[in-house]
VEXKESE-733397 format. One record per residue: residue number from 1; x, y, z of N, C-alpha, C in turn. Coordinates in steps of 0.02 Angstrom, whole numbers, always signed. Each point is the difference from the previous one (the first is absolute). Layout:
<sites>
NUM	X	Y	Z	X	Y	Z	X	Y	Z
...
</sites>
This chain:
<sites>
1	+6383	+2324	+6228	-71	-13	+4	-30	+1	-70
2	-58	-29	-6	-34	-3	-64	-74	-14	+9
3	-38	+12	-53	-72	-12	+1	-19	-42	-60
4	-42	-50	+12	-29	-40	-54	-73	+19	-7
5	-21	+18	-60	-69	+20	-13	-31	-45	-52
6	-55	-33	+19	-40	-40	-47	-59	+42	-22
7	-13	+1	-64	-54	+41	-28	-59	-44	-22
8	-60	+24	+15	-59	-31	-28	-7	+20	-73
9	-26	-44	-42	-4	+14	-72	-67	-21	-27
10	-28	+41	-44	-62	-16	-36	-2	+43	-63
11	-52	-10	-40	-8	+41	-60	-73	+13	-12
12	-14	+49	-42	-69	+16	-17	-24	-48	-55
13	-66	-3	-8	-30	-38	-55	-64	+37	-19
14	-7	+13	-65	-59	+38	-22	-36	-39	-55
15	-64	+15	-8	-39	-33	-52	+0	-75	+7
16	+20	-34	-54	+1	-73	+1	+69	-28	+14
17	+45	+43	+26	+67	-25	+16	-3	-51	+57
18	+40	-52	-8	+6	-49	+54	+44	+29	+56
19	-20	-9	+61	+41	+24	+56	+62	-43	+7
20	+58	+32	+0	+63	-37	+6	+15	-17	+73
21	+30	-57	+9	+20	-20	+68	+62	+38	+21
22	+13	+6	+65	+62	+33	+22	+63	-33	-30
23	-2	-66	-8	+58	-35	-29	+12	+22	-72
24	-54	+6	-38	+7	+21	-70	+27	+71	-5
25	-26	+45	+42	+23	+69	-2	+73	+4	+22
26	+17	-37	+52	+69	+2	+26	+49	-25	-53
27	-18	-50	-38	+45	-25	-52	+10	+52	-55
28	-52	+36	-16	+9	+54	-50	+42	+56	+30
29	-12	+15	+64	+39	+52	+34	+74	-16	-2
30	+18	-63	+11	+70	-19	+4	+29	-21	-68
31	-39	+6	-52	+25	-21	-66	+65	+36	-19
32	+5	+67	+8	+63	+34	-18	+59	-24	+42
33	-13	-18	+63	+53	-24	+44	+25	-68	-24
34	-48	-44	-15	+18	-67	-23	+35	+4	-68
35	-23	+45	-44	+31	+7	-65	+73	+21	+6
36	+15	+43	+48	+68	+25	+8	+45	-47	+40
37	-29	-30	+53	+42	-38	+47	-14	-75	-1
38	-50	-22	-37	-21	-71	-2	-20	-24	+70
39	-27	+45	+40	-20	-17	+68	-48	+53	+25
40	-44	-20	+45	-44	+48	+33	+24	+15	+71
41	+63	-16	+13	+31	+12	+65	+69	+29	-12
42	+6	+65	+6	+63	+33	-20	+21	+51	+52
43	+62	+24	-8	+21	+60	+35	-2	+57	-49
44	-35	+52	+20	-11	+59	-42	+65	+41	-3
45	+9	+44	-50	+60	+42	-2	+13	+40	+62
46	-52	+16	+41	+14	+37	+62	+17	-47	+58
47	+14	-63	-16	+23	-51	+47	-55	-28	+46
48	-62	+20	-12	-56	-30	+36	-21	-64	-37
49	-36	-43	+36	-24	-61	-31	-72	+10	-24
50	-13	-20	-61	-66	+5	-31	-21	-69	-21
51	-59	-22	+22	-19	-68	-17	-75	-10	+5
52	-23	-54	-29	-70	-20	+3	-6	-52	+56
53	-34	+20	+53	-4	-42	+59	-58	-49	-4
54	-3	-46	+48	-54	-48	+4	-67	+37	+3
55	-50	-24	-36	-64	+32	-1	-6	+55	-52
56	+47	+2	-47	+0	+48	-55	+7	+72	+25
57	+39	+9	+53	+12	+67	+26	+67	+27	-25
58	+1	+55	-37	+64	+33	-13	+30	+22	+66
59	+64	-8	+8	+32	+18	+63	+66	+35	-13
60	+14	+51	+40	+65	+34	-1	+29	-4	+70
61	+62	-24	+5	+38	+1	+62	+56	+51	-10
62	-3	+54	+38	+49	+53	-10	+71	-24	+10
63	+46	+34	-32	+71	-10	+13	+15	+18	+73
64	+57	-22	+25	+21	+15	+67	+8	+75	+9
65	-32	+27	+52	+5	+72	+15	+26	+9	+71
66	+35	+55	+11	+29	+11	+67	-26	+63	+33
67	-52	+31	-28	-32	+56	+34	-73	+3	-20
68	-39	+34	+41	-73	-1	-7	-24	+31	-65
69	+21	+61	-15	-24	+32	-61	+23	-37	-62
70	+61	-27	+2	+23	-41	-56	-47	-58	-12
71	-21	-34	+53	-46	-56	-6	-67	+23	-29
72	-26	+56	+23	-63	+25	-26	+6	+15	-75
73	+56	+29	-20	+10	+15	-71	-2	-64	-42
74	+33	-53	+23	+2	-62	-39	-66	-37	+4
75	-36	+5	+55	-66	-31	+3	-46	+33	-50
76	+2	+67	-3	-42	+36	-48	+24	-11	-72
77	+64	-8	-10	+26	-16	-68	-28	-66	-23
78	-10	-48	+46	-31	-64	-18	-69	+9	-29
79	-39	+47	+29	-66	+15	-29	+6	+23	-72
80	+49	+43	-14	+9	+26	-68	+19	-57	-48
81	+42	-45	+23	+22	-56	-42	-59	-44	-20
82	-41	-20	+48	-56	-45	-17	-55	+37	-38
83	-9	+65	+14	-49	+38	-38	+22	+6	-73
84	+65	+7	-12	+24	+1	-69	-16	-65	-35
85	+8	-56	+35	-18	-65	-29	-75	-3	-16
86	-40	+29	+45	-73	+0	-12	-18	+41	-62
87	+34	+56	-9	-13	+42	-59	+20	-38	-64
88	+56	-35	+3	+22	-38	-58	-47	-58	-14
89	-28	-29	+52	-49	-54	-9	-63	+28	-34
90	-21	+59	+20	-58	+31	-32	+13	+13	-75
91	+60	+22	-15	+18	+11	-71	-1	-65	-39
92	+26	-54	+31	+1	-65	-33	-71	-26	-12
93	-43	+8	+50	-69	-23	-7	-37	+40	-54
94	+13	+65	-3	-31	+41	-52	+23	-22	-69
95	+65	-16	-7	+27	-22	-64	-30	-67	-21
96	-21	-40	+49	-30	-65	-14	-76	+4	-4
97	-26	+62	-6	-72	+12	-6	-39	-23	+61
98	+33	+5	+59	-33	-16	+63	+8	+59	+48
99	-18	+60	-19	+14	+57	+43	-34	-5	+67
100	+39	+12	+52	-27	+0	+68	+51	+33	+46
101	-23	+24	+57	+44	+30	+49	+27	-54	+46
102	+63	+8	+20	+32	-46	+48	+9	+39	+66
103	-23	-31	+54	+1	+33	+65	+48	-37	+47
104	+41	+38	+34	+43	-26	+53	-17	+36	+64
105	-14	-38	+52	-20	+29	+64	+52	-16	+54
106	+22	+53	+35	+46	-11	+56	-42	-3	+64
107	-37	-55	+5	-39	-12	+60	+17	-71	+24
108	-42	-29	+43	+19	-64	+29	-54	-54	+1
109	-61	+17	-22	-54	-49	+1	-43	+12	-62
110	-17	-55	-36	-43	+9	-58	-73	-9	+20
111	-44	+3	-50	-73	+1	+14	-26	-65	+27
112	+37	-54	-9	-23	-64	+27	+40	-22	+62
113	+41	+45	+26	+34	-13	+63	+71	-27	-5
114	+26	-10	-62	+69	-22	-6	+46	+57	+23
115	+53	-18	+36	+46	+51	+26	+68	-6	-32
116	+31	+57	-13	+69	+3	-25	+35	+55	+39
117	+65	-5	+5	+34	+37	+53	+43	+58	-21
118	+19	+37	+52	+55	+48	-3	+47	-20	+56
119	+58	-27	-19	+45	-28	+50	+60	+47	+11
120	+18	+9	+62	+58	+41	+18	+58	-45	+19
121	+60	+19	-20	+60	-38	+18	+50	+46	+34
122	+22	-21	+59	+48	+39	+38	+60	-44	+16
123	+59	+26	-14	+61	-36	+16	+17	+10	+73
124	+7	-54	+38	+18	+5	+70	+61	-42	+14
125	+29	+10	+58	+61	-37	+19	-16	-73	+11
126	+47	-43	-19	-7	-72	+11	-2	-15	+75
127	+27	+45	+41	+2	-13	+72	-68	+9	+33
128	-46	+33	-35	-68	+8	+27	-39	-64	-11
129	-33	-25	+53	-43	-59	-6	-66	+23	-31
130	-12	-18	-62	-56	+27	-37	-67	-16	+33
131	-8	-60	+25	-64	-17	+31	-13	+42	+61
132	+53	+11	+41	-9	+42	+60	-15	+72	-21
133	+36	+24	-51	-13	+68	-25	-71	+6	-26
134	-22	-51	-37	-67	+1	-27	-53	+3	+54
135	+9	-39	+52	-49	+0	+55	-1	+69	+33
136	+59	+30	+9	+4	+67	+30	-33	+52	-44
137	+2	-10	-66	-28	+48	-47	-75	-8	-11
138	-29	-57	+20	-70	-14	-15	-48	+55	+24
139	+7	+27	+61	-46	+53	+20	+4	+61	-47
140	+60	+16	-22	+7	+55	-49	-33	-18	-66
141	+11	-61	-24	-25	-19	-65	-76	-5	-3
142	-32	-25	+53	-73	-7	-3	-34	+68	+7
143	+34	+49	+31	-30	+66	+9	+24	+49	-53
144	+50	-17	-40	+27	+46	-49	-51	+20	-52
145	-51	-41	-11	-51	+17	-49	-36	+65	+17
146	+1	+20	+63	-30	+64	+20	+33	+59	-36
147	+64	-7	-15	+37	+57	-30	+13	-9	-74
148	-5	-61	-26	+18	-10	-71	-44	-48	-38
149	-59	-16	+26	-46	-41	-39	-24	+36	-62
150	-17	-39	-51	-25	+29	-63	-75	+9	+0
151	-35	-28	+50	-72	+6	+2	-35	-47	-49
152	-61	-20	+17	-37	-46	-43	-74	+0	+18
153	-42	-2	-51	-71	-12	+10	-10	-76	+5
154	-19	-23	+59	-12	-71	+10	-73	-16	-14
155	-15	-39	-51	-71	-16	-15	-31	-42	+56
156	-65	+0	+3	-36	-39	+50	+14	-74	-10
157	+8	-35	+56	+8	-72	-3	-25	-30	+65
158	-41	-53	-6	-29	-30	+59	-43	+51	+37
159	+11	+6	+65	-37	+47	+41	+34	+69	+2
160	+58	+6	-32	+37	+62	+1	-21	+44	-58
161	-24	+59	+13	-21	+47	-53	+61	+32	-31
162	-10	+31	-58	+55	+34	-34	+27	+56	+44
163	+66	+10	-2	+31	+50	+44	+68	+19	-29
164	+33	+46	+33	+66	+24	-21	+54	-33	+43
165	+53	-24	-32	+57	-29	+35	+60	+45	-8
166	+43	+2	+51	+62	+37	-4	+49	-31	-50
167	+1	-67	-1	+52	-36	-37	-30	-53	-45
168	+31	-9	-58	-22	-52	-47	+30	-68	+18
169	+57	+1	+35	+35	-63	+15	-18	-29	+68
170	-30	+39	+44	-11	-24	+68	-40	-65	+3
171	-50	-6	-43	-41	-62	+1	+33	-57	-36
172	+59	+11	-29	+31	-51	-43	+59	-36	+35
173	+18	+21	+61	+56	-33	+34	-27	-45	+55
174	+37	-55	+11	-25	-52	+46	+50	-19	+54
175	+62	+23	-6	+51	-17	+50	+42	+62	+14
176	+37	-2	+55	+43	+55	+17	+68	-5	-33
177	+37	-53	+18	+68	-10	-26	+4	-72	-24
178	+16	-10	-65	-2	-67	-28	+44	-2	-63
179	+19	-60	-21	+39	-8	-61	-45	-6	-61
180	-66	-3	+10	-47	-5	-56	-11	+69	-31
181	-28	+1	-61	-18	+64	-32	-72	-2	-24
182	-15	-45	-47	-67	-2	-28	-47	-45	+40
183	+27	-53	+31	-43	-48	+34	-34	+31	+61
184	+39	+37	+41	-29	+27	+61	+8	+76	+5
185	+38	+30	-43	+11	+72	-3	+16	+29	+69
186	+60	-8	+24	+19	+31	+64	+14	+74	-9
187	+4	+35	+56	+20	+71	-2	+73	+6	-20
188	+42	-42	+30	+71	-1	-15	+20	-70	-22
189	+31	-4	-58	+23	-64	-27	+72	-12	+21
190	+14	-59	+27	+67	-15	+26	+43	-41	-47
191	-24	-12	-61	+40	-39	-48	+68	+34	-8
192	+53	-39	+5	+67	+28	+2	+29	+9	-70
193	-13	+57	-29	+27	+18	-65	+33	+69	+6
194	+62	+2	+22	+31	+65	+14	+17	+41	-62
195	+8	-32	-58	+22	+35	-61	+64	+39	+14
196	+43	-30	+39	+64	+30	+18	+41	-48	+40
197	+51	+24	+33	+45	-41	+41	-40	-27	+59
198	-13	-66	-1	-44	-29	+51	+33	-1	+69
199	+65	+13	+4	+33	+4	+65	-10	+68	+33
200	-17	+49	-41	-8	+68	+25	-72	+24	+0
201	-39	-22	-49	-66	+28	-11	-55	-52	-1
202	-59	+23	+13	-60	-37	-16	-54	+50	-20
203	-50	-25	-34	-53	+44	-26	-63	-10	+42
204	-29	+56	+23	-65	-3	+32	-52	+17	-52
205	-45	-47	-12	-49	+4	-54	-68	+13	+30
206	-27	+60	-8	-64	+20	+29	-54	-3	-54
207	-53	-38	+12	-51	-9	-53	-69	+23	+22
208	-4	+41	+53	-65	+21	+25	-22	+68	-27
209	+46	+39	-28	-16	+69	-19	-42	+6	-62
210	-39	+55	-3	-38	+17	-60	+45	+33	-52
211	-21	-5	-63	+31	+41	-53	-25	+71	+9
212	+45	+48	-3	-17	+69	+12	+3	+41	-64
213	-50	+42	-10	+0	+48	-55	+32	+66	+21
214	-9	+19	+63	+28	+63	+26	+73	-8	+18
215	+42	+43	-28	+72	-2	+16	+13	+11	+74
216	-31	+51	+33	+12	+7	+72	-21	-61	+41
217	-54	-33	-20	-20	-61	+36	+52	-55	-8
218	+25	-7	-61	+53	-50	-11	+62	+18	+41
219	+17	+63	+3	+57	+21	+41	-11	-16	+73
220	-61	+10	+24	-16	-14	+70	+1	-75	+14
221	-27	-39	-47	-1	-73	+9	+71	-28	+7
222	+42	+17	-48	+68	-27	+0	+43	+35	+53
223	-6	+66	+4	+42	+38	+47	-13	-20	+72
224	-63	-10	+20	-14	-20	+69	+29	-69	+14
225	-5	-46	-49	+29	-67	+9	+76	+4	+6
226	+31	+42	-41	+73	+9	+5	+20	+25	+69
227	-37	+48	+26	+16	+26	+66	-8	-53	+53
228	-51	-41	-5	-9	-54	+48	+58	-49	-3
229	+21	-19	-60	+56	-46	-7	+65	+30	+26
230	+12	+64	-15	+60	+33	+25	+1	-1	+76
231	-57	+14	+31	-2	+2	+73	+12	-69	+30
232	-31	-50	-27	+9	-68	+26	+72	-23	-8
233	+29	+12	-60	+69	-23	-12	+50	+37	+45
234	-15	+62	+16	+46	+40	+42	-11	-12	+74
235	-50	-40	+18	-14	-12	+70	-31	+60	+35
236	-32	+43	-39	-32	+59	+28	-61	-20	+41
237	-18	+42	+48	-56	-14	+45	-66	+9	-37
238	-26	-54	-28	-63	+1	-37	-54	-34	+42
239	-57	+30	+9	-54	-32	+38	-18	-68	-30
240	-10	-49	+43	-19	-67	-22	-72	-15	+21
241	-39	-28	-46	-69	-17	+15	-12	-72	-21
242	-13	-43	+49	-14	-70	-16	-75	-9	-10
243	-22	+11	-61	-71	-2	-16	-23	-73	-6
244	-56	-15	+32	-28	-67	-4	-37	-8	-67
245	+17	-53	-37	-33	-16	-64	+0	+60	-47
246	+59	+24	-20	+4	+61	-41	-36	-5	-68
247	+1	-60	-30	-32	-6	-66	-75	+10	+4
248	-30	-23	+54	-72	+11	+9	-15	+75	+1
249	+44	+38	+31	-14	+71	+10	+16	+42	-61
250	+41	-25	-45	+15	+39	-60	-63	+14	-39
251	-48	-46	+1	-63	+9	-35	-45	+50	+35
252	+1	-2	+66	-40	+49	+38	+27	+70	-11
253	+65	+8	+0	+31	+65	-9	-19	+29	-68
254	-3	-43	-51	-16	+22	-67	-70	+29	-5
255	-43	-17	+46	-70	+22	-1	-13	+60	+45
256	+52	+27	+31	-9	+53	+49	+45	+59	-16
257	-28	+50	-34	+41	+58	-20	+13	+48	+58
258	-24	-16	+60	+16	+41	+59	+63	-23	+35
259	+24	-60	-17	+58	-27	+33	-12	-24	+71
260	-62	-5	+20	-15	-17	+70	-8	-75	+12
261	+15	-41	-49	-5	-72	+9	+42	-22	+60
262	-31	-32	+51	+39	-21	+58	+40	-63	-15
263	+63	+0	+19	+44	-57	-11	+18	-29	+68
264	-21	-62	+15	+19	-31	+64	+73	-19	+1
265	+33	+15	+55	+71	-16	+8	+8	-60	+46
266	+58	-32	-5	+12	-62	+37	-2	+12	+76
267	+13	+61	+22	+0	+13	+72	-70	+15	+27
268	-51	-6	-43	-69	+10	+22	-26	+70	-12
269	+43	+47	-18	-22	+68	-15	-21	+6	-73
270	-25	+57	-19	-18	+12	-70	+30	+67	-22
271	+7	+6	-64	+24	+62	-31	-35	+7	-66
272	-12	+61	-23	-33	+8	-64	+52	-1	-57
273	-24	-13	-60	+44	+0	-59	+33	+68	-8
274	-38	+54	+11	+28	+67	-5	+54	+12	+51
275	-10	-24	+61	+50	+9	+53	+65	-37	-16
276	-5	-58	-32	+60	-36	-21	+39	+43	-49
277	-34	+27	-50	+34	+41	-50	+29	+64	+31
278	-36	+30	+47	+24	+61	+32	+64	-13	+40
279	+2	-57	+35	+59	-16	+40	+60	-13	-45
280	-10	-35	-56	+55	-16	-45	+22	+62	-38
281	-46	+43	-17	+17	+63	-34	+40	+45	+47
282	-19	+2	+63	+38	+39	+50	+72	-26	+5
283	+8	-67	-1	+67	-29	+2	+40	+21	-61
284	-32	-1	-59	+34	+20	-61	+22	+73	+3
285	-41	+43	+29	+19	+70	+9	+62	+6	+43
286	+4	-39	+54	+60	+1	+43	+60	-28	-37
287	-11	-51	-41	+54	-32	-37	+35	+48	-47
288	-38	+47	-27	+30	+48	-47	+57	+39	+31
289	-2	+8	+66	+54	+38	+34	+64	-41	+6
290	-4	-66	-7	+59	-43	+7	+20	-33	-66
291	-44	+2	-49	+11	-36	-62	+60	+26	-39
292	+41	-46	-26	+54	+19	-45	-29	+25	-65
293	+24	+56	-24	-27	+29	-62	+29	-36	-60
294	-25	-59	-14	+25	-42	-54	-58	-35	-34
295	+12	-23	-62	-55	-31	-37	-51	+53	-17
296	-61	-8	+23	-50	+53	-7	+20	+58	+46
297	+8	+60	-25	+20	+56	+43	-48	+10	+58
298	+27	+19	+58	-43	+10	+58	-52	+55	-11
299	+17	+49	-42	-49	+53	-15	-61	-30	-35
300	+12	-51	-43	-57	-33	-33	-38	-43	+48
301	+35	-34	+45	-34	-39	+51	-41	+45	+46
302	+22	+61	+11	-39	+47	+40	-66	+16	-35
303	+1	+4	-67	-62	+10	-38	-47	-58	+11
304	+28	-61	+2	-41	-60	+12	-33	+5	+68
305	+39	+16	+52	-27	+3	+67	-52	+55	+6
306	+12	+56	-33	-49	+55	+1	-67	-23	-29
307	+2	-34	-58	-62	-25	-30	-31	-54	+44
308	+40	-42	+30	-24	-52	+46	-39	+33	+58
309	+30	+51	+31	-32	+34	+55	-65	+35	-21
310	+1	+33	-57	-59	+35	-24	-57	-48	-16
311	+17	-59	-27	-51	-50	-16	-32	-27	+64
312	+41	-15	+50	-27	-25	+63	-42	+52	+35
313	+20	+63	-4	-40	+54	+29	-67	+6	-36
314	+1	-8	-65	-62	+3	-39	-48	-56	+21
315	+27	-60	+10	-42	-56	+20	-27	+12	+71
316	+42	+25	+44	-22	+12	+69	-56	+52	+2
317	+7	+54	-37	-49	+54	+1	-56	-9	-50
318	+10	-47	-48	-47	-10	-55	-7	+62	-44
319	+51	+43	+3	+5	+57	-46	+56	-15	-49
320	-18	-20	-60	+49	-24	-49	+23	+54	-48
321	-17	+62	+14	+17	+53	-47	+76	+10	-6
322	+38	-22	+50	+72	+8	-4	+36	-53	-40
323	-35	-55	-19	+33	-54	-38	-43	-24	-59
324	-53	+37	-16	-46	-24	-52	+27	+10	-71
325	+61	+23	-6	+34	+4	-65	+60	-47	-3
326	+10	-40	+54	+61	-40	+5	-11	-74	+14
327	-51	-18	+37	-10	-69	+23	-53	-34	-44
328	+19	-56	-30	-41	-33	-50	-72	-12	+24
329	-8	-33	+57	-68	-19	+19	-42	+61	+16
330	+31	+54	+23	-36	+61	+14	-21	+34	-65
331	+45	+3	-48	-16	+29	-66	-57	-39	-32
332	+7	-67	+0	-52	-41	-33	-66	+6	+35
333	+0	-2	+67	-63	+4	+36	-35	+67	-12
334	+40	+54	-7	-29	+65	-16	-36	-1	-67
335	+32	-32	-50	-33	-6	-65	-64	-40	+5
336	+3	-57	+35	-57	-44	+6	-57	+33	+39
337	+18	+38	+52	-52	+33	+39	-38	+51	-41
338	+35	+36	-44	-33	+49	-41	-50	-33	-48
339	+19	-57	-28	-46	-37	-43	-56	-33	+41
340	+18	-24	+59	-49	-34	+42	-57	+47	+19
341	+17	+62	+13	-51	+49	+17	-51	+8	-57
342	+26	-4	-62	-45	+8	-58	-40	-63	-14
343	+27	-58	+22	-30	-64	-18	-44	-30	+56
344	-10	+38	+53	-45	-25	+52	+35	-26	+62
345	+65	+5	+3	+37	-16	+61	+16	-73	+11
346	-14	-44	-47	+13	-71	+9	+68	-19	-29
347	+40	-37	+41	+65	-22	-24	-6	-54	-54
348	-57	-33	-4	-7	-55	-47	-18	+21	-71
349	-5	+65	-14	-17	+22	-68	+56	-19	-49
350	-17	-32	-57	+52	-23	-47	+43	+57	-26
351	-25	+61	-3	+40	+56	-23	+60	+11	+45
352	-7	-12	+65	+56	+9	+46	+55	-51	-12
353	-20	-61	-16	+50	-51	-16	+39	+19	-63
354	-35	+30	-48	+34	+22	-61	+50	+56	+15
355	-21	+47	+43	+45	+55	+19	+61	-27	+36
356	-12	-47	+46	+54	-32	+37	+52	-30	-48
357	-24	-37	-50	+46	-32	-47	+36	+52	-44
358	-37	+48	-24	+28	+50	-46	+53	+43	+35
359	-4	+7	+64	+51	+35	+39	+70	-30	-13
360	+2	-65	-13	+64	-36	-5	+23	-11	-73
361	-37	+25	-48	+21	-4	-70	+64	+41	-9
362	+54	-30	-23	+64	+35	-3	+8	+45	-61
363	-46	-2	-48	+6	+39	-61	-9	+75	+15
364	+51	+41	-12	-7	+72	+10	-58	+28	-39
365	-41	+42	+33	-57	+30	-33	-62	-43	-2
366	+5	-63	+22	-57	-45	+0	-16	-23	+71
367	+50	-20	+37	-10	-20	+69	-21	+60	+43
368	-44	-12	+48	-25	+55	+41	+56	+32	+41
369	+44	-41	+28	+53	+30	+40	+46	+43	-45
370	+15	-26	-59	+45	+38	-44	-31	+67	-20
371	-67	+2	-6	-34	+62	-17	+7	+49	+58
372	-10	-24	+61	+10	+43	+59	+71	+27	+2
373	+48	-43	-16	+70	+20	+1	+14	+53	-53
374	-26	-10	-60	+13	+48	-54	-32	+68	+14
375	-53	+1	+39	-33	+63	+18	+28	+32	+63
376	+52	-29	+28	+30	+28	+60	-43	-9	+62
377	-43	-50	+1	-46	-10	+55	+27	-49	+53
378	+58	-29	-13	+34	-43	+49	+74	+21	+2
379	+31	-15	+56	+71	+19	+9	+46	-51	-34
380	+58	+22	-18	+52	-43	-28	+57	-9	+51
381	+39	-53	-9	+61	-10	+39	+61	+10	-45
382	-10	-15	-65	+54	+5	-48	-26	+39	-60
383	+33	-6	-57	-21	+38	-60	-3	-45	-61
384	-37	+22	-50	-3	-38	-63	+68	-5	-32
385	+40	+54	+5	+66	+0	-30	+46	-52	+33
386	-3	-5	+65	+41	-49	+36	-20	-71	-18
387	-66	-11	-6	-25	-67	-19	+22	-17	-71
388	-6	+48	-46	+18	-13	-70	+73	-21	-7
389	+43	+27	+41	+71	-18	-4	+13	-72	+21
390	-47	-29	+37	+9	-67	+26	-30	-54	-45
391	-35	+19	-53	-33	-49	-42	+50	-45	-35
392	+55	+28	-24	+49	-40	-36	+70	+3	+29
393	+7	+32	+58	+66	+7	+32	-2	-33	+69
394	+47	-44	+16	-1	-33	+65	+22	+46	+57
395	-16	-16	+62	+27	+37	+56	+76	+2	-4
396	+30	+57	+15	+72	+9	-8	+38	-12	+65
397	-34	-16	+54	+32	-6	+66	-1	-71	+28
398	-26	-48	-39	-5	-69	+24	+26	-48	-53
399	-1	-64	+16	+20	-53	-46	-38	+3	-66
400	-60	+29	+1	-41	+5	-61	+37	+36	-56
401	+45	+46	+17	+38	+35	-51	+41	-49	-41
402	+31	-49	+33	+40	-50	-35	-44	-41	-48
403	-58	-20	+26	-45	-40	-41	-24	+40	-61
404	-15	+64	+11	-23	+41	-55	+54	+10	-53
405	+62	+10	+21	+55	+7	-49	+9	-64	-39
406	-4	-56	+34	+8	-65	-33	-56	-11	-51
407	-62	+15	+19	-56	-8	-46	+6	+45	-61
408	+22	+62	+12	+6	+47	-56	+52	-23	-50
409	+56	-25	+25	+53	-22	-45	-20	-64	-37
410	-34	-45	+35	-23	-61	-33	-50	+16	-55
411	-42	+49	+13	-49	+20	-51	+35	+31	-60
412	+49	+43	+13	+36	+33	-55	+36	-50	-44
413	+29	-51	+31	+41	-48	-37	-40	-61	-23
414	-61	-7	+24	-39	-59	-17	+26	-63	+33
415	+31	+7	+58	+31	-57	+35	-53	-42	+35
416	+13	-65	+4	-43	-46	+35	+20	-1	+73
417	-44	+25	+45	+17	+6	+70	-57	-25	+44
418	+16	-14	+62	-49	-18	+51	+11	+44	+60
419	-54	+25	+28	+5	+48	+56	-48	-20	+55
420	+22	+5	+63	-48	-2	+55	+22	+54	+50
421	-27	-3	+61	+14	+54	+47	+74	+4	+19
422	+35	-55	+2	+70	+1	+23	+50	-19	-54
423	-21	-37	-52	+48	-26	-49	-10	+31	-69
424	+57	+13	-32	+1	+22	-69	+41	-51	-39
425	-29	-27	-54	+32	-54	-36	+0	+12	-75
426	+58	-4	-30	+6	-1	-73	+0	-73	-21
427	-47	-20	-41	-10	-71	-15	+46	-27	-54
428	+23	+43	-47	+38	-24	-58	+58	+47	-14
429	+55	-29	-28	+8	-70	-22	+8	-49	+58
430	+38	+19	+51	+4	-41	+60	-32	+40	+57
431	-37	-33	+43	-33	+36	+54	+50	+38	+44
432	-17	+61	+17	+40	+40	+47	-49	+34	+47
433	+8	-13	+65	-48	+22	+50	+35	+37	+57
434	-31	+52	+24	+23	+34	+60	-60	+9	+46
435	+13	-9	+65	-52	+10	+50	+14	+63	+40
436	-50	+43	+6	+7	+63	+36	-47	-4	+61
437	+28	-17	+56	-40	-17	+58	-12	+59	+48
438	+31	+57	-13	-10	+58	+43	-46	+50	-35
439	-61	+8	+23	-47	+46	-34	+20	+73	+3
440	+48	+17	+43	+20	+70	+9	+59	+20	-45
441	+27	-47	-37	+58	+14	-43	-23	+18	-70
442	+17	+60	-22	-22	+23	-66	+59	+5	-50
443	+60	-14	+23	+59	-1	-43	+39	-64	+16
444	+19	-38	-52	+36	-62	+10	+40	-16	-63
445	+67	-8	+5	+40	-13	-60	-18	-64	-36
446	-32	-47	+35	-19	-63	-33	-52	+12	-54
447	-39	+53	+7	-49	+14	-52	+35	+16	-66
448	+54	+39	+3	+35	+18	-61	+28	-61	-36
449	+21	-50	+38	+25	-62	-30	-56	-34	-40
450	-61	+0	+27	-57	-28	-36	-16	+40	-62
451	+2	+65	+6	-14	+42	-59	+53	-9	-54
452	+63	-6	+20	+54	-11	-48	-8	-67	-35
453	-21	-50	+38	-11	-67	-27	-55	+2	-54
454	-54	+36	+15	-54	+7	-49	+25	+36	-63
455	+36	+53	+10	+25	+40	-55	+46	-41	-45
456	+44	-38	+32	+49	-40	-37	-33	-55	-42
457	-57	-25	+27	-32	-57	-34	-63	+20	-39
458	-10	+64	-8	-60	+23	-36	+6	-17	-74
</sites>
């Protein structure tokens, strides 16, 4: 599994300084990368992909991970990598007599409504029919924002007054299951890019989730999805809900923090968004008794289910004291409510929009969430020490280890190489390529042959 995070980017401007466009700032941000690699699309030493995406968004796609906490560590390491680039950009601007702050936001919507994503990738069996799986997962996906939305102040538009949303991405998706990404933004993308042995694997690409600042919320977002996939692939008895027009209801759910949004079912009955989540969470609790203790340890999955249950209980009772240090939208709404009380109670106050955005600033000591974290006011899932180890070291239990070793040796020797998710290629003197199609293999003698070839021709 892996996570792709697109970051919003801007900079300050003071006095008579001209405001820089996102494209200009992004080019300065990636200047050290281009200087070293002659490209703005590279694989980082920790085997994750770092690149400048369409729309001038810096993006990190984590290396392949095979357990939940490992994935969280590498997702958070990506924040450190791009923040380091932002600090270097500030130093470069200061040296050029253009001092200004560079801001990177791990959110999903800018001030004029442009959306950028946080995409989840899950490796599933080729024998699973992805479209059928996607349809079965839709009730879970449209209601999942109840437990892992990042929250958002929605400004007034048309006849709709300013209000609070559970999710930043809910208003940005237009289809359930589709091969499109930017044109129609489906919940699940079916484009067939397995990044592995296409006879054994395929990739399920989820593009509906919010970017999360809270580690426990990220764990719940990914962990609950993993449990759902495990249950479906194992043929476990999972409740099925054939929701009529699910995309229409994803927007209604985002506006209802009680979870009571009624969802019409094909059989003529109705169920609430909260009831869907409760039924699926109950199934996950039962699954823990049968689950093979592999990949993510079952003890860690039990932590996921515990947080899942506590969050649903909080929504049902509207007493959020049990999760107000763990769930993003609850943490953010608490901050906003405290300011709203001082500002007259209106969601449309511009100060609230500023607080909303600053919550997602990834700079330690500057972003609101990072300040809460440094003061011990929110819970952690991992540690700073574990994250720091992942900044320049690839995962040691997946194919990423091979890629990282190859990149390190190429850098040491100054070898001309090409790398993607499955192939490692030494370009000179004569091309030598090996394809590593099993993401679970972290040791392979073919890698040593490539390293020897580089060494011999250095």
